[in-house]
C-alpha positions as CSV (number, residue, x, y, z in Angstrom):
1,M,20.5,-6.7,-31.7
2,A,17.5,-6.9,-29.3
3,E,18.3,-6.7,-25.6
4,H,18.4,-10.1,-23.8
5,Y,16.2,-10.6,-20.8
6,S,17.2,-13.7,-18.8
7,H,13.7,-14.0,-17.3
8,L,12.2,-14.2,-20.9
9,G,15.0,-16.0,-22.7
10,V,13.9,-16.8,-26.2
11,Y,11.1,-14.4,-25.8
12,S,13.4,-11.4,-25.1
13,D,12.3,-9.8,-28.4
14,W,8.8,-9.6,-27.1
15,V,9.7,-6.4,-25.2
16,A,10.8,-4.5,-28.3
17,A,7.7,-5.7,-30.1
18,T,5.4,-4.2,-27.4
19,P,5.0,-0.5,-26.7
20,S,6.8,0.5,-23.6
21,T,5.7,3.3,-21.3
22,D,9.4,4.0,-20.6
23,R,9.7,5.4,-24.1
24,L,6.7,7.7,-23.8
25,S,6.5,11.2,-22.4
26,P,4.2,11.5,-19.5
27,P,0.6,11.7,-20.9
28,A,-1.7,14.6,-20.2
29,F,-3.2,14.9,-16.7
30,D,-6.7,14.4,-18.0
31,E,-5.7,11.3,-19.9
32,V,-4.1,9.6,-16.8
33,R,-7.1,10.6,-14.6
34,R,-9.5,9.1,-17.2
35,V,-7.5,5.9,-17.3
36,V,-7.4,5.8,-13.5
37,R,-11.2,6.1,-13.3
38,Q,-11.6,3.3,-15.9
39,V,-9.0,0.8,-14.7
40,F,-9.7,1.2,-11.0
41,A,-13.5,1.0,-11.2
42,V,-15.0,-1.6,-8.9
43,P,-18.4,-3.0,-10.1
44,A,-21.0,-2.9,-7.4
45,A,-24.5,-4.4,-6.9
46,A,-27.2,-2.4,-8.5
47,S,-28.6,-1.4,-5.1
48,R,-25.2,-0.1,-3.9
49,R,-23.8,1.8,-6.9
50,D,-22.5,4.7,-4.9
51,A,-21.7,2.8,-1.7
52,E,-18.1,3.4,-0.6
53,H,-19.0,3.7,3.0
54,P,-18.4,1.3,5.9
55,L,-21.5,-0.8,6.9
56,E,-22.5,-1.9,10.4
57,V,-19.7,0.0,12.2
58,R,-19.1,-0.9,15.8
59,V,-16.5,-0.3,18.4
60,D,-15.3,-3.6,19.8
61,D,-12.7,-2.4,22.3
62,R,-11.1,0.7,23.9
63,W,-7.8,1.1,25.7
64,T,-5.2,3.7,26.8
65,A,-1.5,2.9,26.8
66,G,1.8,4.7,25.9
67,G,0.1,8.1,25.6
68,I,-2.4,6.8,23.1
69,D,-6.2,6.4,23.3
70,G,-7.1,3.4,21.1
71,E,-10.2,1.9,19.7
72,E,-10.7,-1.3,17.9
73,I,-13.2,-0.6,15.1
74,S,-14.9,-3.2,12.9
75,Y,-17.1,-2.8,9.8
76,S,-18.3,-4.5,6.6
77,V,-17.2,-3.4,3.2
78,G,-20.1,-5.3,1.7
79,F,-18.6,-8.7,1.2
80,G,-16.3,-11.2,3.0
81,P,-15.2,-11.1,6.7
82,R,-15.6,-7.9,8.7
83,T,-12.7,-5.5,8.5
84,S,-10.8,-4.9,11.8
85,A,-9.1,-1.5,12.3
86,W,-7.3,0.3,15.1
87,L,-8.0,4.0,15.7
88,L,-5.1,5.7,17.6
89,K,-5.0,9.3,18.9
90,P,-3.2,11.3,21.6
91,A,-4.5,10.4,25.0
92,G,-6.9,12.9,26.5
93,V,-7.1,15.2,23.5
94,D,-10.7,16.1,22.7
95,R,-10.4,18.7,19.9
96,P,-10.5,17.6,16.2
97,L,-7.1,16.6,14.8
98,P,-5.8,16.0,11.3
99,A,-6.4,12.4,10.1
100,V,-3.9,9.9,8.7
101,L,-4.6,6.5,7.2
102,A,-1.6,4.3,8.0
103,L,-1.4,1.5,5.6
104,H,0.3,-1.9,6.3
105,G,2.5,-3.4,3.7
106,H,2.4,-6.6,1.7
107,D,5.7,-8.1,3.0
108,A,4.7,-11.6,1.6
109,F,3.2,-11.8,5.1
110,K,-0.6,-11.8,4.9
111,F,-1.3,-13.6,8.2
112,Y,-1.2,-10.2,9.9
113,G,-2.2,-6.8,8.7
114,K,-2.5,-3.7,11.0
115,E,-0.4,-5.4,13.7
116,K,2.7,-5.0,11.5
117,I,2.7,-1.2,11.9
118,A,0.6,-0.5,15.0
119,D,0.4,-1.5,18.6
120,G,-3.0,-2.4,19.9
121,P,-4.0,-3.3,23.5
122,Q,-1.5,-6.1,23.7
123,P,2.3,-6.2,22.9
124,P,3.3,-7.4,19.5
125,V,3.9,-11.1,19.1
126,P,7.6,-12.0,18.5
127,V,7.3,-12.6,14.7
128,V,5.8,-9.1,14.3
129,A,8.5,-7.6,16.5
130,A,11.1,-9.2,14.2
131,L,9.4,-7.8,11.1
132,R,9.4,-4.3,12.6
133,S,13.0,-4.6,13.5
134,A,13.9,-5.5,9.9
135,M,11.8,-2.9,8.2
136,Y,10.6,-0.2,10.6
137,G,13.5,0.4,13.0
138,G,11.7,-1.6,15.6
139,L,8.9,0.9,15.8
140,A,5.1,0.8,15.5
141,F,5.1,3.8,13.3
142,A,1.3,4.3,13.4
143,N,1.5,4.9,17.2
144,E,4.4,7.3,16.7
145,L,2.3,9.3,14.2
146,A,-0.6,9.5,16.7
147,R,1.7,10.8,19.4
148,R,2.6,13.6,16.9
149,G,-1.0,14.9,17.1
150,F,-2.9,12.9,14.5
151,V,-5.9,10.7,14.5
152,V,-4.6,7.6,12.8
153,L,-6.6,4.7,11.4
154,V,-4.9,1.4,10.6
155,P,-7.2,-1.0,8.8
156,D,-6.7,-4.5,7.6
157,V,-7.3,-4.7,3.8
158,F,-8.5,-7.4,1.4
159,G,-6.4,-10.5,1.9
160,W,-4.6,-9.6,5.1
161,G,-5.3,-10.1,8.8
162,S,-9.0,-10.0,9.5
163,R,-9.7,-9.9,5.8
164,R,-7.5,-12.9,4.9
165,F,-8.7,-16.0,3.1
166,P,-8.8,-19.0,5.4
167,L,-6.1,-21.6,4.4
168,A,-8.7,-24.4,4.5
169,E,-10.8,-22.7,1.9
170,M,-8.0,-22.2,-0.6
171,P,-7.8,-24.7,-3.5
172,P,-6.3,-28.0,-2.5
173,L,-3.4,-27.5,-5.0
174,L,-2.4,-24.3,-3.3
175,Q,-2.5,-25.9,0.1
176,R,-0.1,-28.6,-1.2
177,L,2.1,-25.9,-2.8
178,A,2.2,-24.0,0.5
179,A,3.4,-27.1,2.4
180,A,6.1,-27.7,-0.2
181,T,7.4,-24.2,-0.6
182,T,7.2,-22.7,2.9
183,D,11.0,-22.3,3.1
184,I,11.5,-20.8,-0.3
185,T,8.5,-18.7,-1.2
186,P,9.9,-15.2,-1.8
187,P,10.6,-12.8,-0.4
188,D,11.3,-13.7,3.2
189,R,12.2,-10.4,5.0
190,V,11.5,-11.6,8.6
191,P,14.7,-12.6,10.5
192,G,14.6,-15.5,12.8
193,T,12.0,-18.3,12.9
194,V,8.4,-17.8,11.7
195,P,6.0,-20.1,13.4
196,A,5.2,-23.0,11.2
197,D,1.5,-22.3,10.8
198,I,2.1,-18.6,9.9
199,A,4.9,-19.6,7.5
200,E,2.6,-22.1,5.8
201,Y,-0.2,-19.5,5.5
202,N,2.0,-16.8,4.1
203,S,3.3,-19.3,1.5
204,A,-0.2,-20.3,0.5
205,A,-1.2,-16.6,0.3
206,W,1.7,-15.8,-2.0
207,H,0.5,-18.4,-4.5
208,H,-3.2,-17.5,-3.9
209,E,-2.7,-13.8,-4.9
210,S,-2.5,-14.8,-8.6
211,V,-5.7,-16.8,-8.2
212,I,-7.4,-13.8,-6.7
213,E,-6.2,-11.6,-9.6
214,K,-7.8,-14.2,-12.0
215,Y,-11.1,-13.9,-10.1
216,C,-10.8,-10.1,-10.2
217,S,-10.5,-10.3,-14.0
218,L,-13.6,-12.5,-14.3
219,L,-15.5,-10.0,-12.1
220,G,-14.4,-7.0,-14.1
221,T,-11.9,-5.5,-11.8
222,T,-8.3,-5.8,-10.4
223,L,-6.8,-6.5,-7.0
224,A,-5.5,-2.9,-7.0
225,A,-9.0,-1.6,-7.5
226,V,-10.5,-3.7,-4.8
227,V,-7.8,-2.7,-2.3
228,A,-8.1,1.0,-3.2
229,R,-11.9,0.8,-2.7
230,E,-11.4,-0.6,0.8
231,D,-8.9,2.1,1.7
232,R,-11.4,4.8,0.4
233,I,-14.0,3.2,2.7
234,A,-11.6,3.4,5.6
235,L,-10.8,7.1,4.8
236,D,-14.6,7.8,4.6
237,Y,-15.0,6.5,8.1
238,L,-12.0,8.4,9.4
239,L,-13.0,11.7,8.0
240,D,-16.6,11.4,9.1
241,R,-15.5,11.1,12.8
242,P,-16.2,14.2,14.9
243,D,-12.6,14.1,16.3
244,T,-11.0,14.7,12.8
245,T,-10.6,17.8,10.7
246,D,-11.1,17.8,6.9
247,R,-7.4,17.3,6.3
248,A,-6.1,13.8,5.7
249,G,-2.9,12.1,4.8
250,S,-1.9,8.5,3.8
251,I,1.4,6.8,4.4
252,G,2.9,3.3,4.0
253,L,5.9,1.3,3.1
254,S,6.2,-1.1,0.2
255,G,2.7,-2.6,-0.3
256,G,1.5,0.2,2.0
257,G,3.2,2.7,-0.3
258,C,1.4,1.1,-3.2
259,R,-1.9,1.5,-1.4
260,S,-1.0,5.2,-0.6
261,A,-0.4,5.9,-4.3
262,L,-3.6,4.1,-5.3
263,L,-5.6,6.0,-2.7
264,R,-4.2,9.3,-3.8
265,A,-5.0,8.6,-7.4
266,T,-8.6,7.5,-6.8
267,S,-9.8,9.8,-4.0
268,E,-10.2,13.5,-3.8
269,R,-10.4,13.4,0.0
270,V,-6.7,12.9,0.5
271,T,-4.7,16.1,1.3
272,A,-1.2,14.8,1.3
273,S,0.3,11.4,0.6
274,V,3.6,9.6,1.5
275,V,4.8,6.7,-0.6
276,V,7.8,4.8,0.8
277,G,9.8,2.0,-0.9
278,M,7.3,1.6,-3.8
279,M,8.4,3.7,-6.7
280,T,9.9,2.7,-10.1
281,T,9.2,2.8,-13.8
282,Y,7.6,-0.3,-15.2
283,A,10.5,-0.8,-17.6
284,A,12.9,-1.0,-14.8
285,L,11.1,-4.0,-13.3
286,L,11.8,-6.1,-16.4
287,D,14.4,-8.8,-15.7
288,H,14.8,-7.6,-12.2
289,N,11.8,-7.5,-9.9
290,V,8.6,-8.7,-11.5
291,V,8.5,-12.0,-9.7
292,D,8.8,-10.4,-6.3
293,H,6.0,-7.9,-6.6
294,T,2.3,-7.8,-5.9
295,W,-0.4,-7.6,-8.5
296,M,-1.4,-4.3,-6.8
297,L,1.6,-2.7,-8.6
298,M,0.6,-4.1,-12.0
299,P,-3.2,-3.6,-12.5
300,A,-4.3,-5.1,-15.8
301,G,-4.7,-2.5,-18.5
302,F,-3.0,0.4,-16.9
303,A,0.5,0.1,-18.4
304,R,-1.0,0.4,-21.9
305,F,-1.6,4.1,-21.2
306,A,0.7,5.2,-18.4
307,D,3.5,4.4,-16.1
308,W,3.4,3.8,-12.3
309,P,5.0,7.3,-11.5
310,D,2.2,8.8,-13.6
311,L,-0.4,7.3,-11.3
312,A,1.4,8.5,-8.2
313,A,1.6,12.0,-9.6
314,S,-1.8,12.1,-11.2
315,A,-3.3,14.3,-8.4
316,A,-0.7,17.0,-8.8
317,P,-0.4,19.6,-7.4
318,A,-1.6,17.8,-4.3
319,P,1.4,17.3,-1.9
320,L,3.3,14.1,-2.5
321,L,6.4,12.8,-0.7
322,V,8.2,9.7,-2.1
323,Q,11.0,8.1,-0.2
324,Y,13.5,5.9,-2.0
325,N,16.1,3.4,-0.7
326,R,19.2,3.4,-3.0
327,H,20.0,-0.3,-2.2
328,D,16.5,-1.7,-2.2
329,P,16.6,-5.2,-3.7
330,L,13.0,-4.8,-4.9
331,F,13.8,-1.9,-7.2
332,T,16.8,-0.9,-9.4
333,L,18.3,2.5,-8.5
334,A,18.0,3.5,-12.2
335,G,14.2,2.7,-12.0
336,A,13.8,4.8,-8.9
337,E,15.8,7.7,-10.3
338,A,13.8,7.6,-13.6
339,A,10.5,7.6,-11.6
340,H,11.7,10.6,-9.5
341,E,12.5,12.5,-12.7
342,R,9.1,11.6,-14.2
343,I,7.2,12.7,-11.1
344,S,9.2,15.9,-11.0
345,S,8.3,16.6,-14.6
346,W,4.6,16.2,-13.7
347,Y,4.8,18.6,-10.8
348,A,6.9,21.1,-12.9
349,A,4.0,21.4,-15.2
350,S,1.5,21.8,-12.3
351,A,0.4,24.9,-10.4
352,D,2.8,24.0,-7.5
353,P,6.1,22.4,-8.6
354,A,7.3,22.4,-4.9
355,A,4.5,20.2,-3.8
356,Y,6.5,17.1,-4.7
357,T,9.4,16.0,-2.6
358,G,11.6,13.0,-3.4
359,Q,14.1,11.8,-0.8
360,F,16.8,9.2,-1.4
361,F,18.4,7.2,1.5
362,D,21.1,4.6,1.7
363,G,20.1,1.1,2.7
364,L,17.8,-1.7,1.9
365,H,14.0,-2.0,1.8
366,K,12.9,-0.1,4.9
367,F,11.1,2.8,6.6
368,D,13.4,3.3,9.5
369,S,13.4,5.9,12.3
370,P,15.2,8.7,10.4
371,M,12.9,8.3,7.4
372,Q,9.9,8.2,9.6
373,A,10.9,11.5,11.4
374,L,11.2,13.3,8.0
375,A,8.0,11.9,6.7
376,F,6.1,12.8,9.9
377,D,7.5,16.4,9.8
378,W,6.4,16.6,6.2
379,L,2.9,15.4,7.0
380,S,2.7,17.9,9.9
381,R,3.6,20.8,7.6
382,H,0.8,19.8,5.1
383,L,-1.9,18.7,7.5
384,Q,-1.6,20.9,10.5
């Protein structure tokens, strides 16, 4: 008898009728890398075929606080609003330091981007402090990284913060849906009261992401590919600064972990990557977590050829750390364990099996202080 999936109901037999990556052995390295190049291609204007560099870069502000020298950078990625990013490094240090791209998460919270994981010249607003308390042990982890001796760039990305779509320019139907679903749009991980205007925007943006994926399809790309391109542009800026070395890491929780995996798979300039709270097999999402997840995790066309752990491991033997939470409601433990085994098999077949580290922690969806300390130590070993 075919397995029953409550989310599919009478279509439960569809799963058995469709090839599942869960039943496949990991494909060859070269095959996954070919698929990555194909699926994550981003069409560009004929005049900018090789342009993955920031345009019209400027420094909009500078500050020193909490042992950090900070800069607010802005630049264009070629379309849409300018990207705002914060550059953080140890105060008073003038020698080149290793670089880290700190990547904010999805969080079903698109009103803010970089502010969720970094402190700028002003203290965080209460709703951001509440989000950090729930997911980051109350810490601005990008600043903690900078104090460890890194030059850290924290950019907003397509759809968040300075790169968000204005609510007034979303389709009227989505604006009405936002007003009607502000209190129920999943998942709400921010304790306490979210200001009404921010809650309405986040609800609209949750619905809007599917519209954006449709536009991406018509434009010959995916949301995952567009986001990965913007993170490569940010990395290009970071590594071309005179105060960074040629060694660079990426790190993020949840949607930020997704971005870290995508960046590692699509860029050869990343030395070591940390993926937190964003690892599973695709099969383990069925009937459990599909509805809660971003389109970045499910780029069209990729699952025909490979599984998500294959993408994360496709740069083996480049150093990779994946941190898993055993009680994460966004992933089944079985899916996390299967992903860990699959990544381990990739690295076992590589030139350096020890380059992959998988760490399991008790608790919910988070990147708390103990996890951060281990991740920062790991980055230090590989980047310094």
